FIKOL-146083 format. One record per atom (N, C-alpha, C): residue in one letter; x negated, y negated, z negated. Coordinates in steps of 0.05 Angstrom, whole numbers, plus 5000, padded with zeros to 4 digits. Example, Ala and Ser with C-alpha at 12.3 -4.5 7.8 and 13.67 -1.06 7.14 Angstrom:
2
a473651144844/a475450904844/a473650664844/s474350454858/s472750214857/s474249994843/
***
This chain:
322
m450555464703/m450555374731/m452955484746/g453555744741/g455855864754/g458455734745/t458655674719/t461155554709/t461455274721/a459355124722/a459454854734/a460354864763/s459355054778/s460055074806/s463055154809/r463955324790/r466855394792/r468655164784/m467654994766/m469254764757/m469254534777/a467254524794/a467054294813/a469454254830/p470554464843/p472954424860/p475354314844/a475654414819/a477854324802/a477554034795/l475053954789/l474553674782/l475053494806/q474253584830/q474653424854/q477653384859/r479253594853/r482053584859/r483653434838/y482853474813/y484453364791/y482953154775/g480553074784/g479052884769/g480452614765/i481752514787/i483152254785/i485552274766/l486852504766/l489152544747/l488152554719/i485952694714/i484752704688/i483952424678/a482752274697/a481951994690/a484351824682/l486551854697/l488951704690/l490051784662/a490052044657/a490952144631/a489252034608/v486552044612/v484751944591/v485151644587/l485551494608/l485951214606/l488551154591/c490651304596/c493151264582/c492851334552/i491451544546/i490951614518/i489451394503/v487351294516/v485651094503/v487350834499/l488950754519/l490450514516/l492750544495/s493850784493/s495850834473/s494750814445/v492150874442/v490950854416/v490250564408/v489150424428/v488250144422/v490449944423/s492750014436/s494949824437/s497549964431/e498949874411/e501449994403/e503749944422/n503349744440/n505449674459/n505249824485/f503149974489/f502750104515/f504750314522/l505350494503/l507050724508/l510050664504/t510750414501/t513650344498/t514950384525/s517450464525/s518950514550/s519050254567/r519350034554/r519449774569/r516849734584/n514549784571/n511949744584/n511449944606/i512250194602/i511950394623/i513450324648/i515950234644/i517550144667/i516249904680/n515149724664/n513849494675/n511449574692/v509849764682/v507549864697/v508349984724/l510450144724/l511350274748/l512450064768/r513849874757/r514949664775/r512749494788/q510749424772/q508549274783/q506849434802/t506649694798/t505149874815/t506549924842/s509149904842/s510749984866/s509849834891/i509349584889/i508549434914/i505949524925/n503849534907/n501249634916/n501449924925/g503050084911/g503350364918/g504450404945/i506550254952/i507750274979/i505750185001/l504249964995/l502149885014/l500050105017/a499250224995/a497150424995/a498050685010/v500550755009/v501550985023/v501150935054/g501950695063/g501550625091/g498650625098/m496950525080/m494050515085/m492850795087/t494050985073/t493051255074/t493251375102/f495451325115/f495751415143/f493551305160/v492951055157/v490950925174/v488151025167/i487451045142/i484751135134/i484351425141/l486451585141/l486151865149/l485251895178/t485851695194/t485051705222/t482451555227/r480851505206/r478351355207/r478751055212/g481050955207/g481650675211/g481650515185/i482450265187/i482750095164/i484749875172/d486349785153/d488249575159/d487949345139/l486549135148/l486048905130/l488348705131/s490348745148/s492448545152/s494848575133/v494948785117/v497448835102/v498248615083/g496248485071/g496948265053/g498348035068/s497347965091/s498647755107/s501347845118/v501648105124/v504248205133/v506248195111/v505448245086/v507148215063/v508347935062/a506647725066/a507647455065/a509447385089/l508547485113/l510147425138/l512947545136/v513047795129/v515647935127/v517347805105/g516047725083/g517447595062/g518947345071/v517547165085/v518846925093/v520846965116/v520247155134/v522047195156/v524747325146/s524447535130/s526947655120/s528447475101/a526947315085/a528247135066/a529846915081/s528846845104/s530246635119/s533046725129/f533546985128/f536147085135/f537847135110/a536647085087/a538047145062/a538146915042/t537546675052/t537446445035/t539946265039/t540746135017/t542945945019/t541945665022/s539245635024/s538045365027/s537845285056/a536945045060/a536644935087/a534345075102/a532745225088/a530445355101/a531245605117/g533745685115/g534645925129/g535145885158/v535446105173/v536046095201/v539046025204/a539845965228/a542645905233/a544446135225/g546546075209/g548446275201/g547746415175/a545346355164/a544546475138/a546246365116/p546646515095/p545646785090/p547247005104/y545947215112/y547247445124/y547447665103/m549047865109/m549248095091/m546548225088/p545848335065/p543048425059/p541948615080/l543548775093/l542548965113/l541048825136/i542048585143/i540748445166/i537948345159/p537448205137/p534748125131/p532848365126/v533948575115/v532248815111/v531448935138/a533248955156/a532649065183/a530648885197/v531048615195/v529248425208/v526448455196/g526348485170/g523748515156/g522248765165/l523648985166/l522449235175/l521349215204/l523049105221/l522249075249/l519848885252/t519848675236/t517548485237/t514948615228/g515048765206/g512648905196/g511749105216/m513549255228/m512849465247/m511649335272/a512749105280/a511748975304/a508948875300/v508348755277/v505648665272/v503648905271/g504549115258/g502849355257/g502349475285/s504449455301/s504249565328/s502249415345/v502149145341/v500148985356/v497349075348/s496849115322/s494249215314/s493749495326/g495849655326/g495549925337/g494849925366/i496049745381/i495449725410/i492549645414/a491649455398/a488849355401/a486849585395/v487449745374/v485649955366/v485850195385/a488350285390/a488650525406/a488350485436/r489450275447/r489350235476/r486850095485/f485949895470/f483649735479/f481049795464/s481149995446/s478850085432/s477449865416/v478949675406/v477849475389/v477349605362/p475049565349/p474549685323/p476749595303/a477649785288/a479949725269/a479349495251/f476849475241/f476049255224/f476548985237/v475648965262/v475848715277/v478748655284/a480248855294/a483048815302/a484748725278/t484448855256/t486248795233/t485248545218/l482648485220/l481648235208/l482847995224/g482948025250/g484147825266/g487147795260/m488448025257/m491348015250/m491747895222/l489947935204/l490147815177/l490347515180/s488647395196/s488747105200/s491147015216/a491747165237/a494047085254/a496647105240/a497047325225/a499647355210/a499947145189/r497747075176/r497846865155/r498546595168/g497346545191/g498046295205/g500946285214/l501946505225/l504746525233/l506646485209/t505746585186/t507346555162/t507646255155/l505446115155/l505445825148/l507045665169/i506745745194/i508245605216/i511245655212/y512045905208/y514845975206/y516145835182/a514745835160/a515945715135/a515345425132/g513845315151/g513045035148/g511344985124/g509945185115/g508145155092/g509545145066/r512245185066/r513845155041/r515145425034/p515745465008/p517145705000/p519945705011/i521145945013/i523945975021/i525446064996/p526945884982/p528145954956/p531046034960/a532446044937/a535346084936/a536246334951/l535046564946/l535746814959/l538346924947/t539947054963/t542447164953/t542047384933/d544047424916/d543947644896/d543647914909/g545047954932/g544848214946/g542048274955/y540648074965/y537848114974/y536048154950/r536447994929/r534748004905/r534948274891/w537248414896/w537548674883/w535348864891/i534148834914/i531949004923/i529648994903/g529148754892/g526948724874/g527548724845/t530148664838/t530848634810/t533048824801/g534348964819/g536549134812/g535549404801/d537449564792/d536749834783/d539050024789/i538350284790/i540250494794/i539950694771/g541950714754/g541750894731/g539550814712/g538950554710/g536950454692/g534150464704/i533850564728/i531250574741/i531050344761/p529050164758/p528849944777/p528650034806/v530049884824/v530049954852/v527249974864/p525349784857/p522649814869/p521350084863/i521850184839/i520650444831/i521950674848/i524550654852/i525950854869/i524950844897/l524650604908/l523550574935/l520750684938/f519150634917/f516450744917/f516551044917/g518251164901/g518551454900/g519451574927/l521351434940/l522351524966/l520151514987/v518651294987/v516451255006/v514451475003/f513751534978/f511751744972/f512852014982/a515352074975/a516452344982/a516552385013/v517352175027/v517452195057/v514652225068/a512852055058/a510052065069/a508752345063/h509252445039/h508152705032/h509252925050/f511852915055/f513053105073/f511953085101/v511652845111/v510652795138/v507852905141/l506152845122/l503352925124/l502853215119/t504553345104/t504053625097/t505853825111/r508153735122/r510053915133/r510753875163/t509653675175/t510353615203/t507953635221/r508553665247/r506553675267/r505053415268/f506453195266/f505152925267/f503052905244/g503752995220/g501952995198/g499453145203/r499753385215/r497353555222/r495653415243/h496953275261/h495453135281/h493952895270/v495052765250/v493752545236/v491052645224/y491152865210/y488752985199/y486753065220/a487753175242/a486053275264/a484553035277/v486052825282/v484752585294/v482652465276/g483252455250/g481252355231/g478952535227/g479452795228/g477252985224/g475252995246/n476252995271/n474553005295/n476052905319/p475952645324/p477552525346/p476952655373/h474352715378/h473652835404/h474953105408/a474653275387/a475853535388/a478953525391/a480153325377/a483053295379/a483853215407/k482253045420/k482852965447/k482553195467/v480453355463/v479953585480/v482153795477/s483253805453/s485353995447/s488053915458/g488153675469/g490553575482/g492353415464/l491353335441/l493053175423/l493152885433/p495452755430/p495752475439/p494352285420/v491752275420/v490152125401/v491051825400/r491351705424/r492051425424/r494751375411/r496751535417/r499351505406/r499351535375/i497751725366/i497651775337/i496351535323/r494151425335/r492851195323/r494750955324/f496250925345/f498150705347/f500350735325/a501250975322/a503451035303/a502750965274/v500251035266/v499550995238/v499350695231/y498650525250/y498650235245/y501550125244/a503250235261/a506050165259/a507250235232/i506550475223/i507550565196/i506450385174/s503950315176/s502750145156/s504049865156/g504649765180/g506049505182/g508849515170/a510249735176/a513049755166/a513049775136/l511249925124/l511149945095/l510149685082/a508449545095/a507749275086/a510149095086/g511949135106/g514448985106/g516149055083/v516349305076/v517949385052/v516849255027/a514249265024/a512949135001/a513448835000/g513348705024/g513848415025/g516648345017/m518548505025/m521348445017/m521848494987/i520548694976/i520848744948/i519648514932/l517348414941/l516048194927/l517747934929/a518747874952/a520447634955/a522947654939/a524147894939/a526647934924/a526147924894/r523948024886/r523348024857/r522747744846/t521347584862/t520747314853/t522947114858/g524747184876/g527047014882/g526346794902/s523846794912/s523046594931/s520746714948/a520846684974/a518746784992/a516546574995/l514146644986/l511946454986/l510046515009/p509346315025/p507446355047/p504746435038/q504146375013/q501546445002/q501446724989/a503746864990/a503847134977/a502047334991/g501347534976/g499947764988/g496947724992/v495847514982/v492947464986/v491347684972/a489547814987/a487848024977/a489248284969/y491848304976/y493248554971/y492048794985/e490848745008/e489548965023/e487349095007/l486048934990/l483849044974/l484849244953/d487049174940/d488249354921/d489249614934/a490349584958/a491349814973/a489150004981/i486949884991/i484650044999/i483450184974/a483350034952/a482250144927/a483850384918/a486450364919/a488150584911/a487750834928/v487450794954/v487051014973/v484351154968/v482250984965/v479551094962/v479251224934/i480151094914/i480051204887/i481651464886/g483751484901/g485451724902/g484251954917/g481851914929/g480452144941/g480552154971/t481851964984/t481851975014/t479151865024/s477952015042/s475351945053/s475551725074/l473751525072/l473751315092/l472751425118/a471551655118/a470651785143/a472951925158/g475351935145/g477652045158/g477952345154/g480452435158/g480952725158/g481352865131/i480652725110/i480852845083/i482352655064/g484352765050/g485752595031/g488652685028/r489852605007/r492652665002/r494152424992/v496652395000/v498152164992/v498752174962/s498852414951/s499152444922/s496852314907/g494452354918/g492052224906/g492251924907/t493251824929/t493651534932/t495451424911/v497651564906/v499651474886/v498251474858/i496751674852/i495351684826/i493251454825/g491951404848/g490051174849/g491450914843/a493750874855/a495250624851/a496150604822/l496950834810/l497750834782/l495450774764/l493050884771/l490650824755/l490050524754/i490250404778/i489750114779/i491849964763/g494350044766/g496549904752/g496249934722/v495650174713/v495350224684/v492950064674/m490750064689/m488349914681/m489049614678/n490349504698/n491049214697/n492849154673/n494849334669/n496749294647/n495249314620/g493549514618/g492149544592/g490349314586/l488949214606/l487148994601/l488748744594/d491048714606/d492848484599/d493748504570/l494548744562/l495348784534/l493148724514/l490648784523/l488348734505/l487348454507/g488548294524/g487748014527/g485247964543/v484548164560/v482148134577/v482847964602/e481247774608/e481747594631/e481747754658/s483347654676/s483647784702/s481047804718/y479147624712/y476647634727/y475147894722/y475347994697/y474048244691/y475448474705/q478048454709/q479548664723/q478548694751/q477848474764/q476848484791/q474148624792/v472448574772/v469848694771/v470148994767/i471849084749/i472249364744/i473349504768/k475249374782/k476449494805/k474349524827/g472649334831/g470549354851/g468649584844/a467949614818/a466249824810/a467450104815/l470050124811/l471550374816/l471450444846/i471750244863/i471750294892/i468950404900/v466850264891/v464150354898/v463550634888/a464350684863/a463950944851/a465351164866/a467851104875/a469451304890/a468151364917/v467151154931/v465851194956/v463251354953/m461751284932/m459251434927/m459751724921/l461951784906/l462652054901/l463452204926/d464852064944/d465652184969/d463152254986/r461252064987/r458852105002/r457252334991/s457052354964/s455552564952/s456752844958/r459452854959/r460753104965/r460153184994/k460052995012/k459453055040/k456553145044/t454753025028/t451953105029/t451653395019/e453053464998/e452953734987/e454053935007/d456253855021/d457454035040/d455554075065/
***
């Protein structure tokens, strides 16, 4: 009994990492193609989009919120930024522009959409679920209106480099994912804003009484989530070479799954962005492994749903024990 109690904190902290390691070992045994360098790079590249979304979602969930709009923001930012980087007739006047312009427009668009959700939640006390569910629908509608329901193709090579290029043999999406993680980890662990995010999620009333700007913090996390959804949307459009209005459907579910599986509590105040990254990698490795084994994607959805429920049940059990 004493040994089990001593092991419990270690399992809570490193359990998800152990699960990832076990999964990798099993897949390497059952599939000779899993541990090839080409496949590992492919897994990391595929994980980068969900990982970036999940990092933004971590900020929101840490404050007891939720952002259901990120999938639609991915599509909206994709078509808006692509319209500044296309050589086709679907572009805005003067397109294509140098890559910095569509990237800046995409970031600002994502941040603006997130800010609207943040205002609704922080200023008008609309429940996060309702506010972001409404934004999910609104952003998807704006995407279809902006693009006329059609893809925006013929993106410039400079823009496509975001999704298909590499630096020193490492794909740009993986590098961007690493940078997003590093910055988010620093912000949450080394800055006053990060401490305030945890304080607001842990006890909003106490945080307000202590003089923390609770509304501004809640607003900021949705703006961050929107901006990172914008980054993911541009990577997706650049990688496929065409911005699709239908892109990003149900991406919010994968992002939430990565955050919850990674150990962040839906009750707020508890979690680490490093856990989120491992959660995203676990989902990416699982999807890749099942693909290599020829398992249909329908089963992947079932397994992913079971993982989410199991992670939430584990979080609830820990709170009950505490």
